[in-house]
N, C-alpha and C positions, 0 to 999 in steps of 0.2 A: 848723581852715582855719586856713593863717597870714595875718596882717592884710593882708601887699602882695597876697593873692587875692582882699581886698573888691574888689568894683566898684561903681560910682556910676551907673549906669544907672536910669533911671524905667521901673518896667515901665506906667506907666498904669493901675494899679492903681484901681478904682471907689474911692469915699469914701462916708459917711455910714455911717450905728447899723445898719443892713441888711445893707451891704457889709461889715461888722467884724464882724458875728455869723456870718456863710457863713462867712469869713476864719477864724476863731477856731474855726469847728465842725472846718475844712479842718487847723490846727494841732495841734486837741487827736486827732484821728486819727491823725497822722503821729507824735505823741509819746508816745500813750500813756494820754493824760490823759482822765479823766473828763470829757465836755462838759456833765454839770450843771454843774460845778464850774468848769469850765473857760472856757467860753463868759462866761458873766458877769463872770469876772476879768476877763479878756483885754478883753472891751469897754467894761468901766470905766476900763483901764487908757488902753486907745484914747481914751477920754472925754476922758482928765484930760489925758493926753500931747499929744493932737494935734488935737482936736476932732472925730476920723474926716473930718477935712479929706485933700484929693486927694495922694498920696504926693511931687510935688516941692512940695507946701508944708510938708512935715514936718519942715525943721531946724529947729532950735534953735541961734543965732547967737548967743545972750546969755550964756551959763551958762559956768559954770567951766569946762565944757569944752572949748570953743571957741577951739580953741587947734591949731597944728602945721602942717605944711604944706596951699597949696588943693588940693585933688584937684577932679576931672575933672567933677566937679557946681558947681565954684567956689566950695566953701567948706571951712574948714581940715577937715582930718580929723578932729579927734575932737569934734567936732558932733553932738550927737543927733539922730539919724536914725529915719525912719519912724513907721507906727503908735503905737509902743510907746516911741519914742524909744530905741535902742540908738545905743550910741555906738562906731564900729567894731572896736576893740579886744574889747569884750564880744561883740558881734556874729559877729566870727572865732572866741572863743573858746569859744562855744556855739553855733556853724554847724550847723545840722543836714544830713549828708549828703542828697543829694538833694535840698535845698530851693535856691533861687537863692540866687546870691553880693553880693545887694545887700542890705541893711537899707529901701531901698523898695519892695521885694516885701513884701506883710502877711502873707502865709503863714510866708515865711522870718524875716521879723523875728520875729513871733508866735513861732516854735518856738523862736527863741535866747532868747526872752526866758522862757520853759518853762524852758529848760535851765539858765538864769541863775536863774533863783527856787526850783529843788529845789537847788542849789546852795549859792548865798549865802543863803537865808531856810529852808532844811529843808523848803520845799514836798515834799508828799509825792508816788509817783506819779499816785495819783488824783486830786490836786488839791483835797480835800476840807477842807485846813487853808490854801489858797490866801490866801482872803480875809483868813483870823487871820493868817495869817505876812506877810502883805503889804498895810499899809494902803493903797497905792496903788490898791489892788485891790478894796479891799471898800466898795462903794457907802452902805452904814452908817455910813461914820468918814470926816473929811475928809481933803481931799488931802494924803499926804504923796510926798516923791521914791522912787526904792527906787534 
């Protein structure tokens, strides 16, 4: 997907750990990742990156990525957004066809995250090495951005 095609609307997805588990289950199904590995990894990332909060609160306006033109959601283009904190260029690059075009949609954001970690960190198709390869996804190690 082209960066210009990213949308910034809020689908009003649910928040909380239970909701994140369900969204992660759907994202695993769409991407072919084994939910035994993908769900705990994605839920850990969502806890650490967005505290499972409601999508409209899932914007990081203070990190190094927070620059660029202001988009329709009122934030600079490159702010990290969504449950797993994708920046729009990464979201666009790893967007899964058939999912929403906004990083505020949890399934779309998690699906893009799966594509990203497979490419960037060598997470395998099943996800059995997800927590090993991506420290931010491993609940047994301290948080570390990804």
